[in-house]
C-alpha positions in Angstrom: 67.2 45.2 62.1 63.8 46.9 62.0 65.1 49.2 59.3 66.2 46.2 57.2 62.7 44.7 57.4 61.1 48.0 56.3 63.5 48.5 53.4 62.1 48.6 49.8 64.6 45.9 48.8 63.4 43.5 51.5 59.7 44.1 50.6 60.3 43.6 46.9 62.3 40.4 47.5 59.7 39.1 50.0 56.9 39.8 47.5 58.7 38.1 44.7 59.5 35.1 47.0 55.9 34.8 48.1 54.6 35.0 44.6 57.1 32.4 43.4 56.3 30.2 46.3 52.5 30.4 45.6 53.1 29.6 41.9 55.4 26.7 42.7 53.0 25.2 45.3 50.1 25.4 42.9 52.2 23.7 40.2 53.4 21.1 42.7 49.8 20.2 43.8 48.7 20.1 40.2 51.6 17.7 39.4 50.8 15.5 42.3 47.0 15.3 41.6 47.7 14.8 37.9 50.2 12.0 38.6 47.8 10.4 41.2 44.8 10.5 38.9 46.9 9.2 36.0 48.1 6.3 38.2 44.6 5.4 39.1 43.4 5.5 35.5 46.3 3.4 34.4 45.5 0.8 37.2 41.8 0.8 36.1 42.7 0.4 32.5 45.1 -2.4 33.4 42.5 -4.2 35.4 39.8 -4.0 32.7 42.4 -5.1 30.1 43.3 -8.1 32.2 39.6 -9.0 32.7 39.0 -8.7 29.0 42.0 -10.8 28.2 41.1 -13.5 30.7 37.5 -13.6 29.5 38.8 -14.0 26.0 41.2 -16.9 27.0 38.5 -18.5 29.1 36.1 -18.5 26.1 38.6 -20.5 24.3 39.6 -22.7 27.2 37.4 -23.1 30.3 40.4 -24.4 32.2 42.4 -21.2 31.8 43.9 -20.0 35.1 43.2 -16.4 36.2 46.3 -14.2 36.2 48.4 -14.4 39.4 51.5 -12.1 39.5 53.1 -9.7 42.0 50.8 -6.9 40.9 47.8 -8.7 39.4 45.6 -11.3 41.0 42.4 -12.7 39.4 39.4 -14.7 40.5 36.4 -16.1 38.7 33.1 -17.1 40.3 31.0 -19.5 38.2 27.4 -20.2 39.4 28.6 -19.6 43.0 31.1 -22.5 42.7 34.6 -22.3 44.1 33.2 -19.7 46.5 35.7 -20.6 49.2 38.7 -19.6 47.0 37.6 -16.0 46.8 38.5 -13.6 49.7 35.7 -12.6 51.9 36.1 -8.9 51.1 35.3 -9.6 47.4 32.2 -11.8 47.7 29.6 -9.2 48.1 30.9 -6.8 45.5 28.8 -5.9 42.4 30.2 -4.9 39.0 32.4 -1.9 39.3 35.7 -0.6 40.5 36.7 -0.6 44.2 39.5 0.1 46.6 40.0 -2.4 49.3 42.5 -3.6 51.9 43.0 -7.4 52.1 45.4 -8.7 54.7 46.7 -5.1 55.3 47.6 -4.8 51.6 45.8 -2.1 49.5 44.2 -3.3 46.3 42.5 -1.7 43.4 39.6 -4.1 42.5 37.6 -4.4 39.2 34.5 -6.6 39.1 32.8 -7.6 35.8 29.8 -10.0 35.1 29.9 -12.0 31.9 27.6 -15.0 31.0 26.5 -15.7 34.5 30.2 -15.6 35.6 31.7 -12.9 37.9 35.3 -11.9 37.3 37.4 -10.2 40.0 40.7 -8.6 39.1 43.0 -7.2 41.9 45.9 -4.7 41.4 48.3 -4.4 44.3 48.6 -0.7 45.0 51.4 -0.9 47.5 54.2 -0.3 44.9 52.2 2.5 43.4 51.7 4.1 46.8 55.5 3.8 47.5 56.2 5.4 44.2 53.7 8.2 45.0 55.4 8.8 48.4 58.8 8.9 46.7 57.3 11.4 44.2 55.9 13.5 47.0 59.3 13.5 48.7 61.1 14.7 45.6 58.3 17.2 45.0 58.6 18.7 48.4 62.4 18.9 48.1 62.1 20.4 44.7 59.5 22.9 45.9 61.7 24.1 48.7 64.7 24.4 46.4 62.6 26.4 43.9 61.2 28.6 46.7 64.8 29.4 47.9 65.9 30.0 44.3 62.8 32.3 43.9 63.7 34.2 47.1 67.4 34.6 45.9 66.2 35.7 42.4 63.8 38.2 44.1 66.6 39.5 46.3 68.9 39.9 43.3 66.3 41.5 41.1 65.2 43.8 44.0 68.9 44.8 44.5 69.1 45.6 40.8 65.9 47.6 41.0 66.7 49.5 44.2 70.4 50.2 43.2 69.5 53.5 41.5 67.5 54.6 44.6 70.4 53.6 46.9 72.8 55.6 44.8 70.5 58.6 44.7 70.1 58.4 48.5 73.9 58.3 48.9 74.4 61.3 46.6 71.6 63.4 48.3 72.9 62.5 51.8 76.4 63.6 50.9 75.4 66.7 48.9 75.8 70.1 50.4 74.6 73.5 49.1 78.2 74.4 48.2 78.5 71.4 45.8 77.6 71.3 42.1 73.9 70.3 42.2 74.1 68.7 38.8 76.2 65.9 40.2 73.2 64.5 42.0 71.3 63.8 38.7 74.3 62.7 36.6 74.3 59.1 35.2 70.6 58.3 35.8 68.4 57.1 33.0 65.4 59.1 31.9 62.9 57.2 34.1 61.1 57.8 37.4 64.4 57.6 39.4 66.1 60.0 36.9 63.3 62.5 37.2 63.4 62.2 41.0 67.2 62.9 40.9 66.5 66.0 38.7 64.0 67.2 41.3 66.6 66.8 44.1 69.1 68.6 41.9 66.7 71.5 41.3 65.9 71.6 45.1 69.6 71.9 45.9 70.0 74.7 43.5 67.1 76.6 45.1 68.5 75.9 48.5 72.0 77.2 47.5 70.4 80.3 46.0 68.3 80.9 49.2 71.4 80.5 51.5 73.4 82.8 49.3 70.6 85.4 49.4 70.3 85.0 53.2 74.1 85.3 53.6 74.3 88.4 51.4 71.4 90.0 53.3 73.0 89.3 56.7 76.3 90.6 55.5 74.9 93.7 53.9 72.7 94.6 56.9 75.6 94.0 59.3 77.9 96.2 57.3 75.3 98.9 56.9 74.4 98.9 60.6 78.0 98.9 62.0 78.8 102.4 60.6 75.9 104.3 62.1 76.1 102.4 65.3 79.8 103.2 65.6 79.0 106.9 65.1 76.3 106.8 67.7 78.7 105.0 70.1 81.3 107.8 69.6 78.7 110.5 70.3 77.5 108.7 73.4 81.0 108.4 74.8 81.6 112.1 74.3 78.3 112.8 76.1 79.2 110.4 78.9 82.5 112.3 79.5 80.5 115.5 80.2 80.5 115.7 84.0 78.1 118.7 84.0 75.1 116.5 83.0 72.5 115.7 85.8 72.9 112.2 87.4 69.6 111.0 86.2 70.4 112.0 82.6 73.8 110.3 82.9 72.1 107.0 83.9 69.8 107.2 80.9 72.7 107.9 78.5 74.6 105.0 80.0 71.7 102.7 79.4 71.5 103.9 75.8 75.3 103.4 75.4 75.0 99.9 76.8 72.2 99.0 74.4 74.2 100.5 71.5 77.2 98.4 72.4 75.0 95.3 72.5 73.7 96.1 69.0 77.3 96.5 67.8 78.3 93.2 69.3 75.2 91.5 67.9 75.8 92.8 64.4 79.4 91.8 64.5 78.4 88.3 65.7 75.8 88.0 62.9 78.4 89.1 60.4 80.8 86.5 61.5 78.2 83.8 61.7 77.2 84.6 58.1 80.6 83.4 57.0 80.2 79.7 56.2 83.7 78.7 55.3 86.1 78.2 58.2 88.9 80.0 56.3 86.9 83.2 56.5 86.9 83.2 60.3 89.7 85.1 62.0 90.9 82.7 64.7 92.4 84.5 67.7 93.7 83.5 71.0 91.2 85.0 73.4 91.6 85.3 77.2 88.4 84.0 78.8 88.9 86.1 82.0 89.2 89.3 79.9 86.0 88.4 78.1 84.3 87.8 81.5 85.5 91.2 82.8 84.3 93.0 79.7 80.9 91.2 79.7 80.4 92.2 83.4 81.4 95.8 82.6 78.9 95.9 79.7 76.0 94.6 81.8 76.8 96.0 85.3 73.9 98.4 85.1 71.5 95.3 85.1 72.9 94.1 88.4 70.6 94.8 91.2 71.9 96.5 94.4 70.4 93.6 96.4 72.5 91.1 94.5 76.1 90.3 95.4 78.6 89.2 92.7 81.6 86.9 93.2 84.2 86.6 90.5 86.6 83.6 90.9 89.4 83.1 88.4 91.0 79.7 89.3 92.9 79.7 86.0 93.4 81.9 83.0 92.4 79.8 80.0 92.8 81.1 76.5 90.7 79.7 73.7 91.1 79.7 69.9 88.1 81.7 68.6 86.9 85.0 67.3 87.1 87.4 70.2 83.8 89.1 69.3 81.9 85.7 69.3 83.4 84.7 72.6 82.4 88.0 74.2 78.9 87.6 72.7 78.5 84.2 74.3 79.8 85.3 77.7 77.8 88.6 77.6 74.5 86.8 76.9 75.1 84.3 79.8 76.1 87.1 82.2 73.2 89.3 81.1 70.6 86.6 81.8 72.1 86.0 85.3 72.0 89.7 86.1 68.5 90.2 84.6 66.8 87.3 86.4 68.4 87.6 89.8 66.6 90.6 91.5 68.2 89.7 94.8 70.6 87.1 96.1 74.0 86.0 94.9 75.8 85.5 91.6 79.1 83.7 91.2 81.2 83.6 88.0 83.9 81.0 88.1 86.6 80.3 85.4 88.7 77.2 85.7 91.0 75.3 83.4 88.5 74.6 80.5 85.1 76.0 81.5 83.1 79.0 82.6 80.4 78.5 85.3 77.8 81.1 86.2 75.6 80.3 89.2 72.8 82.5 90.5 70.0 82.4 93.1 67.4 84.0 90.8 64.0 83.1 89.7 65.1 80.0 87.8 63.6 78.2 84.8 60.6 75.9 84.7 61.3 72.3 84.2 59.4 72.0 80.9 61.3 75.1 79.5 64.9 74.0 80.1 65.0 71.9 76.9 63.6 74.8 74.8 65.8 77.7 75.9 68.2 77.3 73.0 65.4 77.4 70.4 65.1 80.5 68.3 62.5 83.0 69.4 61.5 80.8 72.5 60.6 82.9 75.4 59.9 81.6 78.9 57.1 82.7 81.2 59.4 85.3 82.9 61.4 86.3 79.8 61.6 89.9 78.8 63.8 89.4 75.7 63.2 88.5 72.1 64.3 84.9 72.4 67.4 85.4 70.2 70.3 85.5 72.7 70.6 81.9 73.8 69.9 80.6 70.2 72.9 82.7 69.1 74.9 81.3 72.0 74.0 77.8 70.8 75.0 78.5 67.2 78.4 79.9 68.3 79.1 77.0 70.6 78.2 74.5 67.8 80.7 76.3 65.6 83.6 75.8 68.0 82.4 72.5 69.5 81.8 74.1 72.9 79.2 72.7 75.2 76.6 74.6 77.2 75.0 72.8 80.2 72.1 74.4 82.0 70.7 73.2 85.4 67.9 75.1 87.0 65.1 74.9 89.5 62.2 77.4 89.4 62.4 79.8 92.4 65.9 78.5 93.4 68.3 79.7 90.7 70.2 78.6 87.6 73.6 77.1 86.9 75.1 77.5 83.4 78.4 75.9 82.5 80.2 76.7 79.3 82.8 73.9 78.5 85.4 74.7 75.9 86.9 72.3 73.4 90.0 70.7 75.3 92.4 70.8 72.3 91.6 74.5 71.8 92.5 75.7 75.3 95.8 76.9 76.8 96.0 77.6 80.5 98.0 80.2 82.3 97.8 80.2 86.1 
């Protein structure tokens, strides 16, 4: 509702209605005062005409009777004679025009002096006032009708005026970088809206070009890195098989080999994430427990001797996903648990549709929990680059997986990875 009142269409219609109402009210007041003043002028002219007519008749016949009708009543005062016949309210009036109430009846009174005679002519205003009240009633009803018509016309005109904006909004909201950007600006006239549509079309073209460049860059870099990294990994495996190396050197080579494997997995994940279309993704049936075993094996050198590890496979779920991406998600979660639990206990549990990793490590600050999935965000105790969990979030979003983190600083962290139900098969 608040959005409706703030819409351009509503504001335009309201402005048009207010403007129309102001104009109509001004015209209505003008009509009323014009009719009122015209009525008073007509009554005054009628009274003076009646006085002139009666004076003329009386000059010919002194016994002429003053007019006495429903609307007009006349009196004449000759040398203060027949004083008693004239109403008390009229006796002290000088020559002029007055408005009086006699016996609760409103009158318009004209007084004229001629030849030592005073003439009084009264016009009954009650009928005139009744007509004015009726006129005001019709004027109010007409004004309300015109205001409603003005509001409706404003709403209709606003709808016609806003329709191109609404259509442009619909097209832009439904447009994607893969669509033809020219469809956004098709059909619009060469006016402000048309030029705005052309701006949006050009913006979509630049966005598509930017995404294409980024995708090509990611793909090229990933392809170029995989070959030398694979060569390095092969050499490291040969060196690791040499039992004649000192134990200290073997540990260093193992650490280098683990870092190299991480780089291989990361480049593979980036390469897969660079593929926008779902058809480009190789969907496999992946065993979650196997991914957990591999992730633990990859990161076992990070596990402190003072930390115990419990692995519990309550079920053996298999999910439909790219195996490299699943391993990347699990490896990142396991690596964080191993890295930030210098002593204590870590449990990795797999059930029907989820993976849960609990540790008694250093935990996460309350204000940092909501930011851990942000790219390049690093907590106070973080030693990484802030990329791992953001990559986890992107992969989970792709497969509709859910990651829930609960943590207390100094007490530990619980991470639960929930898989999409329709993409899980269970083998006990």
